[in-house]
Structures are given as C-alpha cells and as structure tokens.
VOVEX-738523 format. One record per residue (C-alpha): residue number from 1; residue in three letters; y negated, x negated, z negated. Coordinates in nm, 3 decimals, padded with zeros to 5 digits, always signed. Each point is the difference from the previous one (the first is absolute). Example, Ala and Ser with C-alpha at 12.3 -4.5 7.8 and 13.67 -1.06 7.14 Angstrom:
REM VOVEX-738523
SITE resi resn   north    east      up
SITE    1  Ala +00.450 -01.230 -00.780
SITE    2  Ser -00.344 -00.137 +00.066
//
This chain:
REM VOVEX-738523
SITE resi resn   north    east      up
SITE    1  Unk -00.457 +01.279 -01.265
SITE    2  Unk -00.106 -00.347 +00.010
SITE    3  Unk -00.314 -00.187 +00.120
SITE    4  Unk +00.124 -00.281 +00.207
SITE    5  Unk -00.122 -00.288 +00.214
SITE    6  Unk +00.061 +00.088 +00.389
SITE    7  Unk +00.023 -00.272 +00.261
SITE    8  Unk -00.077 +00.052 +00.370
SITE    9  Unk +00.060 -00.271 +00.241
SITE   10  Unk +00.158 -00.082 +00.366
SITE   11  Unk +00.245 -00.258 +00.070
SITE   12  Unk +00.193 -00.116 +00.317
SITE   13  Unk +00.362 +00.086 +00.003
SITE   14  Unk +00.270 -00.235 +00.126
SITE   15  Unk -00.003 +00.179 +00.315
SITE   16  Unk -00.363 -00.042 +00.048
SITE   17  Unk -00.102 +00.374 -00.083
SITE   18  Unk -00.298 +00.049 -00.235
SITE   19  Unk +00.107 +00.207 -00.308
SITE   20  Unk -00.295 +00.141 -00.229
SITE   21  Unk +00.114 +00.111 -00.309
SITE   22  Unk -00.119 +00.171 -00.323
SITE   23  Unk +00.175 -00.133 -00.311
SITE   24  Unk +00.098 -00.034 -00.348
SITE   25  Unk +00.105 -00.348 -00.142
SITE   26  Unk +00.316 +00.069 -00.215
SITE   27  Unk -00.116 -00.223 -00.268
SITE   28  Unk -00.317 +00.211 -00.041
SITE   29  Unk +00.192 +00.330 +00.014
SITE   30  Unk +00.152 +00.155 -00.323
SITE   31  Unk +00.376 +00.022 +00.078
SITE   32  Unk +00.024 +00.384 -00.099
SITE   33  Unk -00.220 +00.073 +00.287
SITE   34  Unk +00.240 -00.167 +00.256
SITE   35  Unk +00.320 +00.158 +00.128
SITE   36  Unk +00.307 -00.134 -00.086
SITE   37  Unk +00.083 -00.306 +00.245
SITE   38  Unk +00.296 +00.030 +00.240
SITE   39  Unk +00.264 -00.233 -00.035
SITE   40  Unk -00.126 -00.245 +00.275
SITE   41  Unk -00.344 -00.027 -00.174
SITE   42  Unk +00.162 -00.067 -00.332
SITE   43  Unk +00.209 -00.275 +00.106
SITE   44  Unk -00.227 -00.298 +00.014
SITE   45  Unk -00.095 -00.060 +00.352
SITE   46  Unk -00.153 -00.355 +00.139
SITE   47  Unk -00.341 +00.076 +00.127
SITE   48  Unk -00.169 -00.266 +00.189
SITE   49  Unk -00.296 -00.171 -00.221
SITE   50  Unk -00.287 +00.220 +00.050
SITE   51  Unk +00.189 +00.323 +00.034
SITE   52  Unk -00.017 +00.243 -00.284
SITE   53  Unk +00.210 +00.335 -00.060
SITE   54  Unk -00.279 +00.280 -00.044
SITE   55  Unk -00.039 +00.363 +00.010
SITE   56  Unk -00.100 +00.146 +00.310
SITE   57  Unk -00.261 +00.304 -00.082
SITE   58  Unk +00.034 +00.144 +00.342
SITE   59  Unk +00.371 -00.046 +00.076
SITE   60  Unk +00.101 +00.093 -00.387
SITE   61  Unk +00.240 -00.278 -00.003
SITE   62  Unk +00.067 -00.378 -00.078
SITE   63  Unk -00.140 -00.214 +00.250
SITE   64  Unk -00.061 -00.382 +00.065
SITE   65  Unk -00.352 -00.132 +00.039
SITE   66  Unk -00.047 -00.339 +00.158
SITE   67  Unk -00.297 -00.171 -00.156
SITE   68  Unk +00.063 -00.301 +00.212
SITE   69  Unk -00.104 +00.190 +00.336
SITE   70  Unk -00.292 +00.204 -00.125
SITE   71  Unk -00.270 +00.124 +00.251
SITE   72  Unk -00.328 +00.019 -00.151
SITE   73  Unk -00.060 +00.071 -00.376
SITE   74  Unk +00.232 +00.187 -00.247
SITE   75  Unk -00.233 +00.236 -00.163
SITE   76  Unk +00.069 +00.146 -00.367
SITE   77  Unk -00.096 +00.354 -00.129
SITE   78  Unk +00.056 +00.183 -00.318
SITE   79  Unk +00.176 +00.344 +00.051
SITE   80  Unk +00.138 +00.269 -00.206
SITE   81  Unk +00.366 +00.041 +00.070
SITE   82  Unk +00.189 +00.324 -00.099
SITE   83  Unk +00.335 -00.104 +00.081
SITE   84  Unk +00.197 -00.195 +00.269
SITE   85  Unk +00.250 +00.170 +00.254
//
C-alpha cells in the first residue's frame, strides 16, 4: 500500500471527444506498484509536447494525458492505493 497523489482532469482528444481521467503520474508512483510495461510502452515513444504517459486508475492501464487540451482545472487528492491491476 502507498499513499499517492491522484490527479483528475479532462481534456479534448484529437477527435474532439472529451476524456475525463483519474490518474497517477509515473514519476510520483513507486515502480513496484506498477505492472510490467508491455513492449510498446518500454520502447521510447514520441509523445507531443504536453502529452504524458500516466496510469489510468479507472481503466487500470497506461494511457496518455494531454495537458495541452485540458478543460477546466486538474485536481489533486491524496489517496491510499493498495495495488494496481
């Protein structure tokens, strides 16, 4: 178990859909809590500036969060996280 900063925010996807996500920043998350990454995530992927690989708490998977297209504020809370996945 760990006490971690959880973010919640919404952004417009490339197709114009609104995406709301509860997520952990990988830089804030102890690696032992994260599941092993798949090959496509281990291989360095070029994300546009302002797009960050995060752990989506609702989808329980790695996702990209687009900080450039946020809608409203991104909130932060502190939560106890037992384990991921």
